[in-house]
C-alpha positions as CSV (number, residue, x, y, z in Angstrom):
1,M,0.0,0.0,0.0
2,S,2.9,2.4,0.7
3,E,3.5,2.9,-3.1
4,K,0.0,4.4,-3.3
5,I,0.7,7.1,-0.7
6,K,1.8,10.4,-2.2
7,S,1.0,12.8,0.6
8,I,-0.3,13.2,4.1
9,R,-2.6,15.6,5.9
10,I,-3.4,16.3,9.5
11,H,-7.1,16.4,10.6
12,P,-8.8,18.4,12.0
13,G,-7.3,21.3,10.0
14,I,-8.3,23.7,12.8
15,G,-8.5,22.2,16.3
16,I,-10.1,23.6,19.4
17,A,-8.9,22.9,22.9
18,R,-10.6,24.3,26.0
19,L,-9.1,25.6,29.3
20,G,-9.6,24.0,32.7
21,D,-8.0,24.3,36.1
22,S,-7.7,20.6,36.6
23,D,-4.6,18.6,35.5
24,E,-7.1,16.0,34.1
25,F,-8.3,16.2,30.5
26,Y,-10.6,14.5,28.0
27,I,-10.5,14.5,24.2
28,G,-12.9,16.8,22.3
29,P,-15.5,15.7,19.7
30,E,-14.2,13.9,16.6
31,A,-17.5,13.4,14.7
32,P,-20.4,15.8,14.0
33,G,-23.1,15.8,16.6
34,I,-21.2,13.6,19.1
35,V,-21.0,15.0,22.6
36,V,-18.0,13.4,24.2
37,D,-17.9,12.0,27.7
38,P,-15.4,13.7,30.0
39,G,-14.4,10.4,31.7
40,G,-14.8,9.3,35.3
41,S,-18.0,7.8,36.9
42,D,-21.2,8.7,38.7
43,G,-21.5,12.0,36.8
44,P,-23.8,13.7,34.3
45,G,-21.7,13.1,31.2
46,P,-23.1,11.1,28.2
47,N,-21.6,7.9,29.5
48,G,-21.7,8.8,33.2
49,G,-18.5,10.8,33.3
50,T,-17.7,13.9,35.3
51,Y,-16.6,17.4,34.0
52,R,-14.8,17.9,37.3
53,D,-12.0,16.0,39.0
54,S,-12.2,14.7,42.6
55,G,-11.2,18.2,43.8
56,A,-14.1,19.8,41.9
57,R,-11.6,21.4,39.4
58,L,-12.8,21.7,35.8
59,K,-11.2,19.2,33.4
60,R,-9.4,20.5,30.3
61,Q,-10.7,19.6,26.8
62,A,-7.8,18.3,24.6
63,Q,-7.7,18.2,20.8
64,R,-6.5,15.1,19.1
65,Y,-4.8,15.2,15.7
66,R,-4.7,12.3,13.3
67,V,-2.7,11.7,10.1
68,Y,-4.3,10.5,6.9
69,A,-2.5,9.3,3.8
70,Y,-3.7,10.3,0.3
71,D,-3.0,8.9,-3.2
72,A,-2.1,10.9,-6.4
73,N,-5.8,11.6,-7.0
74,D,-6.2,13.0,-3.4
75,N,-8.2,10.0,-2.3
76,V,-7.9,8.8,1.3
77,V,-5.7,5.6,1.5
78,A,-5.4,5.1,5.2
79,E,-5.0,6.6,8.6
80,L,-1.4,6.4,9.6
81,T,-0.6,5.5,13.2
82,S,2.2,3.6,15.0
83,A,-0.1,0.6,15.0
84,S,-0.1,0.5,11.2
85,S,2.1,-2.0,9.5
86,L,3.3,0.8,7.2
87,V,4.6,3.2,9.9
88,Q,8.1,3.1,11.5
89,S,7.8,6.4,13.5
90,M,5.9,9.7,13.8
91,H,7.6,13.0,14.7
92,W,5.2,15.9,15.6
93,R,6.2,19.6,15.5
94,V,4.3,22.3,17.3
95,H,4.8,26.1,17.5
96,V,2.2,28.2,19.4
97,R,2.3,31.7,20.8
98,N,0.2,34.2,22.7
99,M,0.4,37.6,21.0
100,K,-2.5,39.3,22.7
101,A,-0.5,41.9,24.7
102,A,1.4,42.8,21.5
103,N,-1.6,43.0,19.2
104,Y,-3.8,45.8,17.9
105,A,-6.3,47.1,20.4
106,F,-9.8,45.8,19.9
107,Q,-12.1,48.7,18.8
108,G,-14.9,46.6,17.4
109,A,-14.8,45.1,13.9
110,Y,-16.2,48.2,12.2
111,L,-13.9,50.6,14.1
112,F,-10.7,48.7,13.7
113,D,-7.7,51.0,13.7
114,P,-4.2,49.5,13.0
115,D,-2.6,52.6,14.6
116,K,-4.0,51.6,18.0
117,L,-2.1,49.0,20.0
118,R,-2.4,47.2,23.3
119,N,0.3,48.3,25.7
120,P,1.2,51.2,23.3
121,S,4.0,52.6,25.4
122,I,6.0,49.3,25.1
123,Q,8.0,48.8,21.9
124,P,5.8,51.5,20.1
125,G,6.0,51.9,16.3
126,K,6.5,48.2,15.6
127,K,4.2,45.6,14.1
128,P,2.7,43.2,16.6
129,I,5.0,40.3,15.5
130,E,8.0,42.6,16.2
131,R,7.0,43.4,19.8
132,D,8.7,40.4,21.3
133,T,8.7,41.7,24.8
134,L,4.9,41.3,24.8
135,I,4.7,37.9,23.1
136,I,4.6,34.6,25.0
137,D,6.6,32.4,22.7
138,P,7.8,29.0,23.9
139,G,9.4,28.2,20.6
140,V,9.1,25.1,18.5
141,H,8.5,21.9,20.5
142,T,8.5,18.3,19.2
143,I,7.3,14.9,20.4
144,S,8.1,11.6,18.7
145,S,7.2,8.0,18.8
146,G,8.5,6.5,22.1
147,Q,8.3,9.7,24.1
148,A,6.0,9.4,27.0
149,G,5.4,13.1,27.5
150,P,4.0,15.4,28.5
151,I,6.0,18.1,26.7
152,V,5.1,21.3,28.5
153,M,5.4,24.6,26.4
154,R,6.3,27.6,28.5
155,G,7.3,31.2,27.8
156,N,7.8,34.7,29.3
157,V,6.2,38.1,28.8
158,F,6.7,41.7,29.8
159,T,10.5,41.0,30.1
160,G,13.1,43.8,30.4
161,I,10.6,46.5,31.5
162,E,11.1,48.2,34.8
163,E,8.9,51.3,34.8
164,G,6.2,52.9,32.7
165,L,3.3,55.3,32.5
166,L,-0.4,54.4,32.2
167,P,-3.4,56.7,31.9
168,G,-4.9,57.8,35.2
169,E,-8.4,57.1,33.8
170,L,-7.8,53.3,34.3
171,R,-9.1,51.7,37.4
172,F,-6.4,50.5,39.8
173,E,-6.7,48.2,42.8
174,G,-6.1,49.9,46.1
175,F,-5.0,53.1,44.4
176,T,-6.9,56.2,43.2
177,P,-4.9,58.8,41.3
178,K,-5.3,62.4,42.6
179,D,-5.6,63.7,39.1
180,P,-7.1,61.0,36.7
181,S,-6.2,63.2,33.7
182,K,-2.5,62.6,34.3
183,E,-0.5,59.5,33.8
184,V,0.4,57.2,36.6
185,K,3.9,55.8,37.1
186,V,3.9,52.0,37.4
187,T,6.5,49.3,37.8
188,Y,6.6,46.0,35.8
189,K,7.5,42.5,36.9
190,A,8.1,40.0,34.1
191,A,5.9,36.9,34.1
192,K,7.9,33.8,33.5
193,D,7.4,30.1,32.8
194,I,3.8,30.6,31.6
195,E,2.4,27.4,30.4
196,L,0.6,27.6,27.1
197,G,-0.2,23.9,26.8
198,Q,1.2,20.4,26.8
199,L,1.9,17.8,24.1
200,R,1.2,14.1,24.6
201,L,0.8,11.0,22.3
202,D,-2.0,8.6,22.6
203,S,-1.4,4.8,22.4
204,K,-1.1,5.0,18.6
205,D,1.1,8.1,18.5
206,R,-1.6,10.5,17.5
207,L,-0.9,14.0,18.9
208,L,-2.9,15.3,21.9
209,F,-2.8,19.0,22.5
210,I,-3.8,19.8,26.1
211,P,-4.5,23.5,26.7
212,A,-3.2,25.6,29.6
213,P,-5.0,25.8,33.0
214,G,-6.6,29.2,32.2
215,K,-4.5,31.6,34.2
216,S,-4.3,35.4,33.8
217,E,-2.4,38.0,35.7
218,C,-1.5,41.7,35.9
219,V,2.3,42.4,36.0
220,V,2.2,46.1,37.0
221,T,2.1,47.8,40.4
222,P,-0.3,49.4,41.2
223,K,-2.4,46.7,39.7
224,V,-4.7,47.6,36.9
225,A,-8.1,46.2,37.7
226,L,-9.9,44.0,35.2
227,S,-12.7,46.4,34.5
228,N,-14.2,48.7,32.0
229,P,-12.3,52.0,32.6
230,S,-14.3,53.8,29.9
231,E,-17.4,53.6,32.2
232,T,-15.9,56.4,34.3
233,V,-14.9,58.6,31.4
234,N,-17.0,61.2,29.6
235,P,-17.7,60.9,26.7
236,P,-18.1,57.1,26.8
237,N,-15.5,56.5,24.2
238,G,-12.7,58.2,26.1
239,P,-10.9,61.5,26.2
240,E,-10.3,63.5,23.1
241,D,-13.2,61.8,21.4
242,G,-11.7,58.4,21.6
243,K,-8.1,59.2,20.4
244,N,-6.5,57.8,23.5
245,P,-5.7,54.2,22.7
246,L,-6.1,52.9,26.2
247,T,-9.5,54.3,27.2
248,N,-12.1,53.3,24.6
249,Q,-15.6,51.9,24.8
250,F,-14.1,48.4,24.6
251,A,-11.1,48.9,27.0
252,Y,-12.0,45.9,29.0
253,F,-10.7,43.8,26.1
254,N,-7.4,45.7,26.1
255,I,-6.3,45.9,29.7
256,P,-2.7,47.0,29.8
257,G,-0.2,45.0,31.8
258,W,-2.2,41.8,31.6
259,W,-1.5,38.4,30.1
260,D,-3.4,35.1,29.8
261,D,-2.4,31.6,28.8
262,T,-4.5,31.0,25.6
263,C,-2.6,30.4,22.4
264,G,-2.7,29.5,18.8
265,G,-0.4,28.1,16.2
266,E,1.0,25.4,13.9
267,I,0.7,21.6,14.1
268,D,2.9,19.6,11.7
269,V,4.1,15.9,11.5
270,T,6.7,13.9,9.7
271,V,6.0,10.2,9.2
272,T,8.7,7.7,8.4
273,L,7.4,4.5,6.8
274,K,9.0,1.1,7.3
275,D,10.4,1.2,3.8
276,G,12.3,4.4,4.6
277,T,9.9,6.8,2.8
278,I,9.6,10.2,4.5
279,L,6.2,11.9,4.4
280,S,5.7,15.3,5.9
281,T,3.2,18.1,6.2
282,R,6.1,20.5,5.7
283,D,7.8,21.0,2.4
284,N,11.5,20.2,1.7
285,V,11.7,17.6,4.5
286,K,14.1,14.7,3.9
287,S,14.5,13.3,7.4
288,A,12.4,13.1,10.5
289,T,14.0,16.1,12.1
290,D,14.3,18.5,9.1
291,E,12.5,21.8,9.7
292,G,11.4,22.3,6.1
293,T,8.8,25.0,5.4
294,R,5.2,25.1,6.3
295,N,2.6,23.7,3.8
296,P,-0.7,25.1,5.0
297,R,-2.8,22.6,3.0
298,A,-1.3,19.7,4.8
299,G,-0.5,21.0,8.3
300,A,-3.0,21.9,11.0
301,W,-3.7,24.7,13.5
302,I,-4.6,24.8,17.1
303,V,-6.7,27.4,19.0
304,T,-7.2,27.3,22.8
305,A,-10.4,28.8,24.2
306,P,-12.5,29.1,27.3
307,P,-14.7,26.2,28.4
308,K,-18.0,25.3,26.8
309,F,-20.4,25.2,29.7
310,A,-23.4,23.8,27.7
311,P,-21.8,20.9,25.7
312,H,-25.0,19.6,24.3
313,M,-26.1,22.9,22.8
314,Y,-24.9,24.5,19.6
315,H,-24.8,28.2,18.6
316,V,-27.2,28.9,15.8
317,V,-24.2,30.1,13.7
318,S,-21.0,28.2,14.3
319,I,-17.5,28.7,13.0
320,L,-18.2,25.7,10.7
321,D,-21.1,27.7,9.2
322,R,-18.7,30.6,8.6
323,V,-16.2,28.2,6.9
324,Y,-18.9,27.1,4.5
325,E,-19.9,30.7,3.9
326,A,-16.3,31.7,3.1
327,F,-15.6,28.5,1.1
328,P,-18.9,27.4,-0.5
329,E,-17.0,24.9,-2.6
330,A,-16.3,23.0,0.6
331,Y,-20.0,22.7,1.6
332,P,-20.7,18.9,1.4
333,Y,-24.3,19.3,0.2
334,T,-23.8,21.6,-2.7
335,G,-26.3,20.8,-5.5
336,Q,-28.5,18.6,-3.2
337,K,-32.1,19.4,-2.5
338,T,-32.8,21.1,0.9
339,N,-33.5,18.4,3.5
340,F,-35.6,19.5,6.4
341,Y,-34.0,17.4,9.1
342,R,-30.5,18.0,7.9
343,D,-30.6,21.7,6.9
344,V,-33.5,23.4,8.6
345,Y,-34.3,21.5,11.8
346,P,-30.9,22.2,13.5
347,V,-31.6,26.0,13.2
348,F,-34.9,25.5,15.1
349,A,-33.5,23.1,17.6
350,N,-30.6,25.3,18.4
351,A,-32.8,28.4,18.8
352,V,-35.2,26.5,21.2
353,H,-32.3,25.4,23.4
354,Y,-31.5,29.1,24.1
355,G,-34.6,29.0,26.2
356,W,-32.6,27.2,28.9
357,V,-29.6,29.5,29.0
358,S,-30.8,33.0,27.9
359,A,-32.9,35.4,29.9
360,Q,-34.6,36.8,26.8
361,A,-35.0,33.5,25.0
362,S,-36.4,31.7,28.0
363,G,-39.6,33.7,28.2
364,A,-39.5,33.2,32.0
365,M,-39.1,36.9,32.9
366,G,-39.3,40.5,31.7
367,E,-41.0,41.7,28.6
368,S,-40.4,38.4,26.8
369,K,-42.3,36.4,29.5
370,G,-44.5,33.8,27.8
371,L,-43.4,35.0,24.4
372,A,-40.1,33.3,23.7
373,H,-38.7,29.8,23.2
374,G,-39.6,28.2,26.6
375,P,-41.7,25.0,26.8
376,G,-45.2,25.6,25.5
377,Q,-44.4,29.2,24.3
378,P,-44.9,30.6,20.8
379,G,-41.2,30.1,20.0
380,D,-41.2,26.4,21.1
381,L,-40.7,25.3,17.5
382,L,-40.3,21.6,18.4
383,T,-43.8,20.9,19.5
384,P,-45.7,18.1,17.7
385,A,-48.0,20.7,16.1
386,Y,-45.2,22.8,14.7
387,M,-43.3,19.7,13.5
388,T,-46.3,18.4,11.7
389,A,-46.7,21.7,9.9
390,F,-43.0,22.1,9.2
391,T,-42.6,18.7,7.5
392,D,-45.6,19.2,5.2
393,P,-44.2,20.7,1.9
394,G,-47.7,21.4,0.6
395,E,-49.6,24.6,0.2
396,K,-51.4,24.1,3.5
397,G,-48.2,24.7,5.6
398,K,-46.8,27.5,3.3
399,P,-48.2,30.5,5.2
400,M,-46.6,29.3,8.5
401,R,-43.3,28.4,6.7
402,S,-43.2,31.8,5.1
403,M,-43.9,33.6,8.4
404,I,-41.0,31.8,10.0
405,Y,-38.7,32.6,7.2
406,G,-39.7,36.2,7.3
407,L,-38.5,36.4,10.9
408,M,-35.0,35.3,10.0
409,R,-32.3,38.0,10.0
410,H,-30.1,38.5,7.0
411,A,-26.7,40.3,7.2
412,S,-26.8,43.8,5.8
413,G,-26.0,44.3,2.2
414,K,-27.1,42.9,-1.1
415,R,-25.5,39.5,-0.7
416,G,-26.3,39.0,2.9
417,R,-22.7,38.1,3.9
418,L,-21.1,39.6,7.0
419,V,-17.7,39.9,5.3
420,D,-19.0,42.2,2.6
421,S,-19.8,45.0,5.1
422,L,-16.2,44.8,6.5
423,L,-13.9,44.4,3.5
424,P,-10.9,44.6,3.3
425,P,-9.3,42.2,5.9
426,P,-7.3,43.4,8.9
427,P,-4.8,44.9,9.5
428,Q,-6.4,47.3,6.9
429,R,-9.3,49.5,8.1
430,P,-12.8,48.4,7.2
431,T,-14.1,50.3,4.2
432,S,-17.5,49.1,3.2
433,W,-19.7,49.6,6.2
434,K,-20.6,53.3,5.7
435,D,-21.8,52.6,2.2
436,K,-25.5,53.1,1.7
437,E,-25.8,49.4,0.8
438,F,-25.2,48.4,4.4
439,Q,-27.2,51.1,6.2
440,R,-30.5,49.9,7.6
441,Q,-32.8,50.2,10.6
442,E,-32.1,47.2,12.8
443,V,-35.3,45.3,13.7
444,D,-35.2,43.7,17.1
445,T,-38.2,41.4,16.4
446,Q,-36.2,39.4,13.9
447,M,-34.3,36.3,14.8
448,P,-31.8,35.4,16.1
449,K,-32.2,38.0,18.8
450,L,-28.6,38.0,19.8
451,W,-26.0,40.8,19.5
452,G,-23.8,40.9,16.5
453,S,-20.4,41.9,15.3
454,G,-21.4,45.6,15.1
455,G,-21.8,45.7,18.9
456,K,-25.2,45.9,20.6
457,P,-27.5,48.8,19.8
458,T,-26.9,50.5,23.2
459,Q,-23.1,50.6,22.6
460,N,-23.7,52.1,19.1
461,K,-26.0,54.8,20.6
462,E,-23.4,55.7,23.3
463,L,-20.7,56.0,20.7
464,G,-22.8,57.8,18.1
465,D,-22.1,55.0,15.7
466,H,-24.4,53.3,13.2
467,S,-22.5,50.0,12.7
468,P,-24.2,47.4,10.5
469,N,-25.1,44.0,11.9
470,Q,-25.8,45.0,15.5
471,F,-27.7,41.7,15.7
472,L,-26.5,38.3,14.7
473,S,-27.6,37.1,11.3
474,L,-27.7,33.7,9.7
475,T,-25.2,32.7,7.0
476,D,-26.2,32.9,3.3
477,W,-26.4,29.1,2.9
478,Q,-28.5,28.7,6.0
479,L,-30.9,31.3,4.7
480,N,-31.0,29.6,1.2
481,H,-32.1,26.4,2.8
482,L,-34.7,28.2,4.9
483,K,-36.0,30.0,1.7
484,N,-36.3,26.6,-0.1
485,W,-38.1,25.2,2.8
486,A,-40.5,28.2,3.0
487,D,-41.2,27.8,-0.7
488,G,-42.0,24.1,-0.3
489,N,-38.9,23.1,-2.3
490,F,-37.5,20.6,0.1
491,E,-37.6,16.9,1.1
492,V,-38.4,15.9,4.7
493,G,-35.7,13.3,5.2
494,T,-35.3,11.7,8.6
495,P,-33.9,12.9,12.0
496,Q,-30.1,13.0,11.9
497,K,-28.4,10.4,14.1
498,P,-24.8,11.2,15.0
499,V,-22.3,8.5,13.9
500,S,-19.0,8.0,15.7
501,L,-15.8,8.4,13.8
502,K,-14.9,4.7,13.8
503,Q,-18.4,3.9,12.3
504,L,-17.8,6.3,9.3
505,P,-16.2,5.1,6.1
506,L,-12.5,5.9,5.8
507,A,-13.2,8.5,3.0
508,R,-15.5,10.5,5.2
509,Q,-13.4,10.6,8.4
510,P,-11.2,13.6,7.5
511,H,-14.1,15.9,6.9
512,A,-15.8,14.6,10.0
513,L,-12.8,15.5,12.0
514,D,-12.5,19.0,10.4
515,S,-16.2,19.8,10.9
516,S,-16.7,18.3,14.4
517,A,-14.0,20.5,15.9
518,L,-15.7,23.6,14.6
519,E,-19.3,22.6,15.1
520,P,-19.6,23.4,18.8
521,T,-18.2,26.9,18.5
522,I,-19.4,30.6,18.2
523,G,-19.6,32.0,14.6
524,G,-20.8,35.4,15.7
525,G,-21.3,38.0,17.0
526,F,-17.6,38.5,16.8
527,H,-17.2,41.1,19.5
528,P,-14.6,39.8,19.6
529,G,-15.7,36.1,20.0
530,I,-14.8,33.1,22.0
531,E,-12.7,30.7,20.0
532,F,-12.0,32.7,16.8
533,P,-12.3,36.4,16.0
534,Y,-14.1,37.7,12.9
535,L,-11.0,36.9,10.8
536,I,-12.6,33.5,10.2
537,I,-14.9,35.2,7.6
538,Y,-12.0,36.2,5.3
539,R,-10.8,33.8,2.6
540,E,-7.5,35.8,2.5
541,Y,-6.5,34.3,5.9
542,F,-6.8,30.7,4.7
543,A,-5.1,28.4,2.2
544,E,-8.5,26.6,1.7
545,A,-11.4,25.6,3.9
546,F,-10.2,24.4,7.4
547,R,-6.6,25.5,6.6
548,V,-4.9,28.6,8.0
549,G,-2.8,30.4,5.4
550,K,0.9,30.0,4.9
551,D,2.0,33.5,6.0
552,I,-0.1,33.6,9.2
553,E,2.2,33.8,12.2
554,P,1.5,31.4,15.2
555,G,-0.6,33.3,17.7
556,S,-1.6,36.1,15.4
557,V,-5.2,35.1,14.7
558,A,-6.0,34.4,18.4
559,A,-4.3,37.7,19.3
560,Y,-7.5,39.6,18.3
561,M,-9.4,38.2,21.2
562,S,-10.0,39.8,24.6
563,S,-6.9,40.3,26.7
564,P,-7.4,38.7,29.2
565,W,-10.2,36.5,28.0
566,Q,-12.0,36.7,31.4
567,G,-12.9,40.3,30.7
568,D,-15.0,39.4,27.6
569,F,-16.3,36.3,29.3
570,W,-17.9,38.4,32.0
571,S,-19.0,41.4,30.0
572,C,-20.9,39.3,27.4
573,N,-23.4,38.1,30.0
574,I,-26.6,38.9,28.1
575,A,-27.6,37.8,24.6
576,W,-24.2,37.1,23.2
577,W,-23.2,33.4,23.3
578,P,-25.4,31.7,25.9
579,T,-24.7,28.2,24.6
580,Q,-21.0,28.6,25.6
581,R,-21.4,31.0,28.5
582,P,-25.0,30.8,29.9
583,D,-26.8,33.9,31.0
584,V,-29.3,32.0,33.2
585,V,-29.9,28.4,34.4
586,F,-32.9,26.5,35.6
587,E,-34.1,24.1,38.2
588,Y,-36.8,21.8,37.0
589,N,-39.7,20.1,38.7
590,K,-40.5,16.9,36.8
591,K,-43.7,16.2,38.7
592,N,-45.5,19.3,37.6
593,Q,-43.3,20.4,34.7
594,T,-42.4,23.8,36.1
595,R,-39.0,25.5,36.1
596,T,-37.3,28.2,38.1
597,Y,-34.5,30.3,36.7
598,R,-31.4,31.6,38.5
599,E,-28.4,33.7,37.4
600,W,-25.6,31.6,36.2
601,F,-22.9,34.0,37.6
602,R,-24.0,33.9,41.2
603,G,-22.5,33.0,44.6
604,Y,-19.5,34.5,46.3
605,D,-15.9,35.3,45.3
606,A,-12.7,34.4,47.2
607,E,-13.3,37.3,49.6
608,G,-16.8,36.3,50.4
609,E,-18.3,39.1,48.4
610,P,-21.4,38.3,46.3
611,L,-20.7,37.8,42.6
612,S,-21.8,41.0,40.8
613,A,-24.3,41.0,38.0
614,T,-23.2,44.6,37.0
615,D,-19.4,44.6,37.6
616,G,-18.0,41.1,37.8
617,Y,-14.8,41.5,35.7
618,N,-12.3,40.8,38.4
619,Q,-14.5,38.2,40.0
620,M,-14.6,36.1,36.8
621,L,-10.9,35.4,37.4
622,Y,-11.9,33.4,40.5
623,A,-15.3,32.1,39.4
624,W,-14.9,31.0,35.8
625,S,-13.7,27.4,36.5
626,K,-16.3,26.9,39.3
627,L,-19.5,27.8,37.4
628,G,-22.0,25.1,36.6
629,M,-22.5,23.0,33.5
630,V,-25.8,23.1,31.7
631,L,-26.8,19.5,30.8
632,P,-29.9,17.6,29.7
633,V,-32.0,15.7,32.2
634,K,-32.2,12.0,31.6
635,A,-35.6,10.2,31.8
636,E,-35.9,6.7,33.4
637,D,-35.4,5.0,30.1
638,G,-32.1,6.8,29.5
639,S,-33.4,9.2,26.9
640,F,-33.5,12.9,27.4
641,L,-36.5,14.3,29.3
642,K,-38.8,16.3,27.1
643,D,-41.2,19.2,27.9
644,N,-43.6,20.1,25.1
645,G,-41.2,18.6,22.6
646,E,-38.0,20.3,23.8
647,T,-35.2,18.8,25.9
648,V,-35.0,19.9,29.5
649,F,-31.7,21.3,30.6
650,V,-30.6,22.0,34.2
651,E,-27.4,23.2,35.9
652,R,-25.1,20.5,37.2
653,E,-21.6,20.1,38.6
654,R,-21.3,23.6,40.0
655,N,-18.3,23.9,42.3
656,P,-19.7,24.2,45.9
657,A,-16.9,26.7,46.7
658,L,-19.1,29.4,45.0
659,N,-21.9,28.7,47.5
660,R,-20.0,29.6,50.7
661,P,-21.5,32.5,52.5
662,P,-19.6,35.8,53.2
663,T,-17.1,35.6,56.0
664,K,-16.8,39.3,56.8
665,G,-17.8,40.2,60.3
666,K,-17.1,36.7,61.7
């Protein structure tokens, strides 16, 4: 068989690993629709596993990478592992970085300004990749057959800096400047030996990338509080009408003097066959240890991200959806008739699930009470009555189908693609969004009713901006399927049943790996996002679908995310990404089918102070790994409990440390 092999590729092309404060880990999904079990026993996982270790610490989610061999016609020949009769050895090469502190300041997608940098007083006037003092770069690490691991990747940041000046408008801990309009003198202490992740091999020498423990820290004294300093500045976008690069409406994404341990970068492998043949995902490699040059169509990428606290739920627009929007030629169902259960039903099911994690979508409170996606409410699209109507392609159901389609939100512009309103790609400034084509009155009754890449309407009002796409919109191919369905041009099909990777034919396994890694992710609103920033929508950043481009530096894509990530993870607490980071959670009474909601971010911090629903930035540093998972309730027969057609979700595995009462005064 070795003579048939002409090339190799790593899958998934883009992998996602998720932070956790436990030393234990589990491997993320490897086939679409599969929710993996976290391991352990007597827990709420799919197979009885637990998301926390014996000390109630949150387990990390690792990404596994596999190698597939291809023939001259680009057909899959085999998966290559050390257990294969063809393989002598496997040599993995990994280079990740964290470039957040060195990157451009986040101003919002439509206000991106390459002249504004994070930590602008340190190595000013340089491109982000040149600001090495602010980059955590462990260098290239390798792991080969026979190595037990783990290989721990560590680096330093804020090195060689003794003193500096920061704006007095920032919020400091234990210190209030006498004159906030003047700069404050601060001292720096370098952060050293920061872990960005670990490399291990499984029993067949496939690579396991285990992410970091989720640490963040401020290196300046007095310490800059993790907060939104612009809240104390008038006008809301900072002094001098926003010209100061450190105090802007989104300053809580750009806190100076802070680092976190997320990362991104290259994954490559060189395989030596038993007949001596050398196969590599890098070009110009003639031995197992040759460096060669990166081949982006063969090598892979890793992104580390915050945990997903609702693992059974999917965002209505995923990064996978964005890949298909940017690379329609990669969409696997091109030319096929719209299938209701494959193409339309997931949109409805995902929307309904928001009713268990979103204050607005739940319909359990406020102005949406009884009018949203909760059980038995008008937006409970999974009831038998709805499903009967939805699966009837005849004229009788057309009015209802047309009504539902009419509620769906398109991206602004003629083509209905988010990228068109932003062109060209960063680090150039966006140019299209002020064109008349993209100007419109946002309608808050359309769906999804989640905030978008233009920032939520209240932010735009404060800034005096009129950014497009202040609400999330569906992708063009999602809307095309919904339009076909509304017109009656569809087949019903059958409910989709997830199939594990080992049950799939060999030829389908690579795409299953590529898509399953990106399916349980956030594809908007990118403000800035959770796993990937809005750069995912640009073809220019990629060699092809699922493959980050050749000239992209390790760490540079992830650098556009919040620094540190906990600032964004707290601030996006309403109507952003509730399937990753819940807004609310529920207790459920099976007997009378009633439910009671509670805030997800609740309890007490390390000082015994109540977690704040209005200013919990700093508290998120302590609380993030202790917050509860949102998981389906199992019925007596092992299936998921249903209420009016929709799955019941409740909070589980919350660390009891959050529940301890205040200790002050005792």
